[in-house]
C-alpha positions as CSV (number, residue, x, y, z in Angstrom):
1,X,0.0,0.0,0.0
2,X,1.3,3.4,-0.9
3,X,1.0,6.5,1.2
4,X,-0.1,6.8,4.8
5,X,-1.9,3.9,6.4
6,X,-5.3,4.9,7.7
7,X,-7.0,3.4,10.7
8,X,-10.6,3.4,9.3
9,X,-12.6,0.3,9.9
10,X,-13.2,-0.2,6.2
11,X,-9.4,-0.2,5.4
12,X,-8.7,-2.5,8.3
13,X,-11.5,-4.9,7.1
14,X,-9.9,-5.0,3.6
15,X,-6.4,-5.6,5.1
16,X,-7.8,-8.5,7.2
17,X,-9.5,-10.0,4.2
18,X,-6.5,-9.7,2.0
19,X,-4.3,-11.4,4.6
20,X,-6.6,-14.4,4.8
21,X,-5.5,-17.7,3.2
22,X,-7.3,-18.3,0.0
23,X,-5.8,-21.8,-0.5
24,X,-2.8,-23.8,0.6
25,X,-0.2,-24.7,-2.0
26,X,-0.3,-28.5,-2.2
27,X,2.9,-30.3,-1.2
28,X,4.3,-27.2,0.6
29,X,3.9,-25.3,3.9
30,X,3.0,-22.2,1.9
31,X,-0.4,-20.7,1.1
32,X,-1.8,-18.2,-1.3
33,X,-3.6,-15.2,0.4
34,X,-6.4,-13.1,-1.2
35,X,-3.8,-10.4,-1.7
36,X,-1.5,-12.8,-3.5
37,X,-4.3,-13.8,-5.8
38,X,-5.5,-10.3,-6.7
39,X,-1.9,-9.2,-7.4
40,X,-1.5,-11.8,-10.1
41,X,-1.0,-15.5,-10.7
42,X,1.4,-17.0,-13.2
43,X,1.6,-20.7,-13.8
44,X,4.4,-21.8,-16.1
45,X,5.1,-25.2,-17.7
46,X,5.4,-27.0,-20.9
47,X,2.5,-28.1,-23.0
48,X,0.7,-31.0,-21.3
49,X,2.5,-30.5,-17.9
50,X,-0.8,-30.1,-16.0
51,X,-1.0,-26.4,-15.5
52,X,-4.7,-26.2,-16.0
53,X,-5.6,-29.5,-14.3
54,X,-3.3,-29.0,-11.3
55,X,-2.5,-25.5,-9.9
56,X,-5.0,-23.8,-12.3
57,X,-7.8,-26.0,-11.0
58,X,-6.8,-25.5,-7.4
59,X,-6.8,-21.7,-7.7
60,X,-10.0,-21.6,-9.7
61,X,-12.0,-23.8,-7.2
62,X,-10.6,-21.8,-4.3
63,X,-11.7,-18.5,-5.9
64,X,-15.2,-19.9,-6.9
65,X,-15.7,-21.2,-3.3
66,X,-14.7,-17.8,-1.9
67,X,-17.5,-16.2,-4.0
68,X,-15.2,-14.5,-6.6
69,X,-16.5,-13.6,-10.0
70,X,-14.4,-13.3,-13.0
71,X,-14.3,-13.5,-16.8
72,X,-12.8,-16.6,-18.3
73,X,-11.7,-16.4,-21.9
74,X,-11.5,-19.9,-23.5
75,X,-9.2,-20.6,-26.5
76,X,-9.5,-24.4,-26.4
77,X,-12.9,-26.1,-27.2
78,X,-12.9,-28.1,-24.0
79,X,-12.2,-25.2,-21.7
80,X,-15.8,-24.0,-21.5
81,X,-17.0,-27.4,-20.3
82,X,-14.1,-27.5,-17.7
83,X,-15.2,-24.2,-16.2
84,X,-18.8,-25.2,-16.2
85,X,-17.8,-28.3,-14.2
86,X,-15.8,-26.2,-11.8
87,X,-18.7,-23.9,-11.2
88,X,-21.2,-26.8,-10.8
89,X,-18.8,-28.6,-8.4
90,X,-19.0,-25.8,-5.9
91,X,-22.7,-24.9,-6.3
92,X,-22.1,-21.9,-8.6
93,X,-23.5,-23.4,-11.8
94,X,-26.4,-20.9,-11.9
95,X,-23.9,-18.0,-11.8
96,X,-22.3,-18.9,-15.2
97,X,-23.1,-16.6,-18.1
98,X,-21.9,-17.8,-21.5
99,X,-21.1,-15.2,-24.1
100,X,-20.8,-16.8,-27.5
101,X,-22.2,-16.6,-31.0
102,X,-24.8,-19.2,-30.2
103,X,-25.8,-18.2,-26.7
104,X,-27.7,-15.1,-27.6
105,X,-26.2,-13.3,-24.7
106,X,-24.3,-10.1,-25.5
107,X,-22.2,-7.7,-23.5
108,X,-21.1,-4.3,-24.8
109,X,-18.0,-3.5,-22.8
110,X,-17.5,0.0,-24.3
111,X,-21.1,1.0,-23.3
112,X,-20.6,-0.5,-19.9
113,X,-17.4,1.4,-19.3
114,X,-19.0,4.7,-20.5
115,X,-22.1,4.3,-18.3
116,X,-20.8,2.5,-15.2
117,X,-21.1,4.5,-12.0
């Protein structure tokens, strides 16, 4: 955090939340906090090394369980089904909104940005 630290209840609440463990890192004594997750996550490995099915899945399920919302852009044809399964597995299936040519659902991001308050 930059600048002077304030003592407001709201800021203290955010700091407490950000310091909470979001999920443990399997096979280690380390954990990922909410702050770690919102600052960025990078998973590296060669093709087929299990990035999506291992650490990616672990992070996704933890975030879904914590009530997070996010936009997932899928390049592979099986990715959409994977994310639908993740959401279903934690009781969030009804929260999924599919934006595709065939779904009939649209989102105008420029209009949203210009009118968002």
